[in-house]
C-alpha positions in Angstrom: 43.0 57.5 94.5 39.3 56.7 93.4 37.4 56.8 90.6 33.6 55.8 90.8 32.4 53.9 87.1 28.8 53.1 86.7 26.9 51.9 83.6 25.6 54.7 81.4 21.7 54.6 82.6 23.0 54.5 86.2 24.8 57.3 85.5 22.3 59.5 83.9 19.7 58.0 86.5 22.6 59.5 89.1 22.6 63.1 87.4 19.2 63.1 88.2 19.5 62.1 91.6 17.4 59.1 91.7 16.6 55.4 89.9 13.8 53.5 88.9 14.2 49.7 89.9 12.8 47.1 87.2 10.2 45.2 88.3 9.0 47.3 90.9 6.8 50.7 91.1 8.2 53.4 90.5 10.0 54.9 93.6 12.8 57.1 94.7 16.3 55.7 95.6 19.5 56.8 96.0 22.8 54.9 94.7 25.5 54.1 97.4 27.6 56.9 98.0 31.7 56.1 97.9 32.8 59.0 100.3 36.6 57.6 100.5 38.5 54.9 99.3 42.2 55.3 99.7 45.3 53.3 100.2 47.6 55.0 103.0 50.9 55.0 101.8 50.1 54.5 98.4 53.5 53.5 98.0 55.4 50.8 99.7 58.6 48.4 99.7 57.8 44.3 99.5 57.1 43.1 102.8 55.8 46.6 104.3 52.2 47.4 105.3 49.7 49.9 103.7 46.2 50.5 105.2 43.0 50.5 102.9 40.9 53.3 104.4 37.0 53.9 103.1 33.6 55.2 104.1 30.5 54.2 102.1 26.8 56.0 102.7 23.5 54.7 101.6 25.0 51.1 101.3 23.2 47.9 102.2 26.5 45.8 101.5 30.1 46.7 100.9 32.9 44.7 100.0 36.4 44.7 99.0 38.1 42.2 96.5 41.4 40.5 96.6 40.4 38.0 99.2 39.0 40.8 101.8 35.6 40.1 101.6 32.4 41.7 103.3 33.1 45.0 105.7 31.8 47.5 107.3 30.2 50.9 105.6 33.3 52.6 106.9 36.6 50.6 108.3 40.4 50.9 108.1 42.2 47.5 107.4 45.7 46.5 106.7 47.2 45.0 103.3 50.7 44.0 102.4 50.8 42.9 98.7 53.6 41.1 97.1 53.2 43.3 94.1 51.7 46.4 92.6 47.6 45.5 93.4 44.3 47.3 92.3 41.5 46.8 95.1 37.8 47.5 94.2 35.3 48.5 96.6 31.7 47.6 95.7 28.8 49.5 97.5 25.3 47.7 96.6 21.7 48.8 97.8 18.6 48.9 95.8 19.2 51.5 93.5 22.1 49.7 92.5 26.1 49.5 92.9 28.6 51.9 93.3 32.5 50.7 92.3 36.0 52.7 93.7 39.1 51.7 93.1 42.3 52.4 94.4 46.1 51.2 94.2 49.1 49.9 96.2 52.1 50.3 94.1 54.8 48.4 95.6 58.5 48.9 94.6 60.8 46.4 92.9 57.5 44.8 91.1 57.0 46.6 87.9 58.6 45.8 84.6 61.6 47.9 85.6 62.2 46.8 89.3 62.8 49.8 92.0 65.6 48.7 94.2 64.4 50.5 97.5 68.1 52.5 98.5 69.2 52.2 101.8 68.7 55.4 104.0 70.0 57.1 107.1 68.3 56.4 110.1 65.6 59.7 110.7 65.1 61.3 113.9 61.7 62.8 113.9 61.7 64.6 117.4 63.6 64.9 120.3 62.6 67.2 122.7 62.7 68.4 126.7 59.7 69.6 128.5 61.7 72.2 129.9 65.5 73.5 129.4 66.2 75.4 132.5 65.6 73.5 136.1 66.5 74.0 139.3 68.5 71.4 141.3 65.9 68.8 142.4 63.7 69.2 139.6 62.8 66.9 136.8 63.2 67.2 133.0 61.3 65.1 130.3 62.4 63.7 127.3 60.6 62.6 124.8 61.7 61.2 121.0 60.9 59.3 117.6 63.3 57.6 115.5 62.5 56.1 112.1 65.0 53.3 110.4 67.2 52.8 113.3 68.4 49.6 114.4 70.2 51.0 117.6 69.0 54.2 119.7 70.8 55.5 122.7 71.0 58.1 124.7 73.8 59.7 126.6 73.8 58.9 130.4 70.6 57.0 129.9 71.6 54.3 127.2 69.8 52.1 125.0 66.1 53.3 124.4 63.2 52.4 122.0 62.5 54.6 119.5 59.8 56.1 120.3 59.5 56.9 123.9 60.0 59.1 126.8 62.0 59.3 130.2 62.0 61.4 133.1 65.4 62.5 134.6 66.9 64.8 137.5 70.0 66.4 136.0 72.0 67.6 139.0 74.2 69.5 136.9 74.0 71.2 133.4 73.7 68.3 131.1 73.8 67.9 127.4 71.7 64.8 126.2 72.6 63.2 122.6 70.7 60.8 121.1 72.1 58.9 118.7 70.4 56.2 115.9 72.2 53.8 114.0 71.6 51.2 111.4 73.9 50.0 108.6 74.0 52.7 106.6 75.0 55.9 108.7 74.4 57.4 112.4 72.2 60.3 112.9 72.6 62.7 116.4 70.9 65.0 118.0 71.4 66.9 121.3 69.5 69.0 123.8 71.0 70.9 127.0 69.4 71.1 130.2 70.5 74.2 132.1 70.6 73.5 136.3 70.5 76.8 137.9 70.2 77.3 141.4 67.5 80.2 140.8 65.7 80.7 137.5 66.4 84.5 136.5 63.5 86.8 136.7 62.6 89.8 134.7 65.0 88.8 132.0 62.9 87.9 129.2 60.6 89.2 126.8 58.1 87.6 124.1 59.2 88.7 121.1 57.1 88.2 117.6 58.9 86.6 114.1 56.8 87.3 110.9 57.9 84.5 108.5 57.3 84.0 104.8 57.9 80.9 102.9 61.4 80.2 101.2 60.2 80.0 97.5 63.1 77.9 96.3 62.2 74.9 99.0 58.4 75.4 98.9 55.9 74.6 96.0 53.7 71.3 95.1 54.1 68.1 94.0 51.6 66.6 91.6 51.6 62.7 91.3 51.8 60.6 88.4 50.2 57.6 87.3 53.4 55.4 88.0 56.0 54.8 90.9 58.2 57.4 91.9 56.4 60.0 89.1 55.8 63.2 90.9 56.4 66.4 89.0 57.4 69.4 90.8 55.8 73.1 90.5 57.0 76.3 91.9 53.2 77.2 93.1 51.8 76.1 96.6 48.8 74.3 95.6 47.0 71.6 97.3 44.2 70.1 95.1 43.9 68.0 91.6 44.7 69.1 87.9 42.5 68.7 85.0 44.2 65.0 84.4 42.7 63.9 87.9 46.0 63.9 89.5 46.7 64.7 93.0 48.9 68.1 93.9 50.1 68.3 97.7 51.6 71.7 98.7 54.6 72.2 101.1 55.6 75.2 102.9 59.5 75.8 104.1 60.2 78.6 106.5 63.9 79.8 107.9 63.7 79.3 111.9 67.1 79.4 112.4 67.1 83.2 114.2 65.2 81.8 117.0 67.7 80.7 119.7 67.4 77.6 121.0 66.9 78.0 124.4 63.5 80.2 123.2 59.9 78.8 124.6 57.6 79.0 121.8 54.5 80.6 123.1 52.4 80.5 119.8 53.5 79.4 116.0 50.1 81.0 113.5 49.9 79.9 110.0 48.1 82.5 108.1 46.8 80.8 105.0 43.8 83.7 104.4 45.9 84.9 101.0 45.0 82.3 99.1 44.0 81.5 95.3 41.4 79.4 94.4 41.1 77.6 90.9 38.4 75.2 90.2 35.5 74.4 92.8 37.7 72.6 95.7 34.5 71.5 98.2 34.0 69.3 100.9 30.0 69.2 99.6 29.5 66.4 97.6 28.9 67.1 93.8 27.9 64.8 90.9 31.6 63.7 90.4 32.6 63.8 94.4 34.3 66.1 96.6 37.6 67.1 97.9 37.4 65.8 101.1 39.1 67.8 104.1 42.0 69.4 103.7 45.0 68.8 106.1 47.8 70.4 107.1 51.0 67.9 108.4 54.2 68.8 109.8 56.6 67.6 107.1 60.5 67.9 107.5 62.0 67.5 104.2 65.7 68.0 102.1 64.4 67.9 98.8 60.6 68.1 96.9 61.0 64.7 95.6 58.5 61.6 96.1 59.3 61.1 99.9 58.1 64.2 101.3 54.8 63.3 99.3 54.3 59.8 100.6 56.5 60.1 103.9 54.2 59.6 107.0 54.2 62.8 109.4 52.3 63.9 112.2 48.6 66.1 111.4 49.1 69.4 113.2 46.8 69.8 116.3 43.9 71.9 114.3 45.1 71.5 111.2 41.8 69.4 109.5 39.1 71.6 107.9 35.7 70.3 106.6 34.5 73.9 105.8 37.1 75.3 103.8 38.0 78.3 102.8 37.8 80.8 106.4 38.1 84.0 106.3 40.6 84.5 108.3 42.1 81.3 107.7 44.7 81.1 110.8 45.9 78.1 112.3 47.6 77.3 115.7 50.3 74.8 114.3 53.0 74.9 117.6 51.6 71.5 118.6 51.0 68.2 116.6 47.5 66.5 116.8 49.1 64.0 119.8 50.4 66.9 121.8 54.1 66.6 120.7 55.3 70.6 120.8 56.8 70.2 117.3 58.3 73.2 116.6 59.5 73.4 120.4 61.3 70.8 119.5 62.5 71.9 116.1 64.2 75.0 118.2 65.8 73.0 120.6 67.1 70.5 118.2 68.5 73.6 116.1 66.9 72.7 112.9 67.2 75.4 110.8 63.7 75.1 108.9 59.8 74.6 110.2 57.7 72.9 107.1 54.4 72.1 106.1 52.6 69.7 104.0 48.9 70.6 102.9 46.7 68.1 100.8 43.3 67.0 100.8 41.8 63.8 102.0 41.1 62.8 98.4 43.2 62.2 95.8 41.1 63.7 93.1 37.1 64.2 92.5 37.4 63.1 88.9 35.6 66.1 87.2 38.9 66.8 84.6 38.9 69.9 86.4 41.6 71.7 88.2 40.4 72.2 91.7 43.1 73.9 93.9 43.8 76.1 96.6 47.0 78.0 96.3 49.0 79.2 99.3 52.2 81.2 97.9 51.2 84.1 100.3 51.3 82.2 103.6 53.0 83.2 106.6 53.9 81.8 109.6 54.1 84.1 112.8 56.0 82.2 115.7 55.6 84.3 119.1 58.3 83.2 121.6 60.1 84.3 125.0 63.7 83.9 125.3 66.2 85.2 127.6 67.5 88.9 126.8 
């Protein structure tokens, strides 16, 4: 979250787009522009790390308080405050200065301490590059696990929390990933079939058109306090008239796709949207909303966790030229090439879920600026044995 603060005179000059510098001849000079100043994640527990991310234009110098000092025009640094902390970025040039603030909220340091509740390990992904092989062929298993103290894969043994391994099964094998910590155990399994020959002509591409599950979709608006999030039924991303950020969530039922299916295409269609206010990437008097980003976000309940959790950006899910017509996005893979939806199918996960957000929390114009995607659809094309 960010807010640019100017003295009254500077604000009036900013609206006009120029400034007169006392003691010099009148000339055109633009104030520094703080394009972005965010803390990600903005809510942490003691000992965890958040990253300050910033981008400034038209500045001769940039600095951040709390002992950070002078920094480049754009950058990313880790911080780990012991208590809830405001960070102030100051950008200066000959015309004047611009100031932006962001906050890192630390659980357990408010007036009413928040004790983190131990959670079970999370298997973010576990998938194979192929699930049918012939004798002698190799298969690569890849996985990512969070919050586990011990991770193992049957027939492989102990493994890292995020890694991959290439195997050569001699017979049909079910690989079971087990993640444990002091609270619980989580498991996921993938069966790789070994056949003497791969059948031909026994599969056909099918197309599945999915609409959001209304009870599992909606939006979360972040308030001012720790764990202060309000859920709304509309699937809206943007900001409110109170300059509070809203993130949208879409949940789709993929349980009818068989586990041995090969996902060929997954298109998220956002074309049938509703717009409120003026969400824009083009800089205005107050600021812009930044890029629209689409993330994979597997969740159980729409509380603070899916709003703040680290997750993967979809491969084609970052837009600075929105809205589009048609507004269709291939969401089969993540930006780092992981076949996320294929992995969900192989794990037997009944849901495919997304989080849509603006890169900037608010443009501080005290107007609700939103895109709402209640009528979004997900079309999945897959090949499966008949």
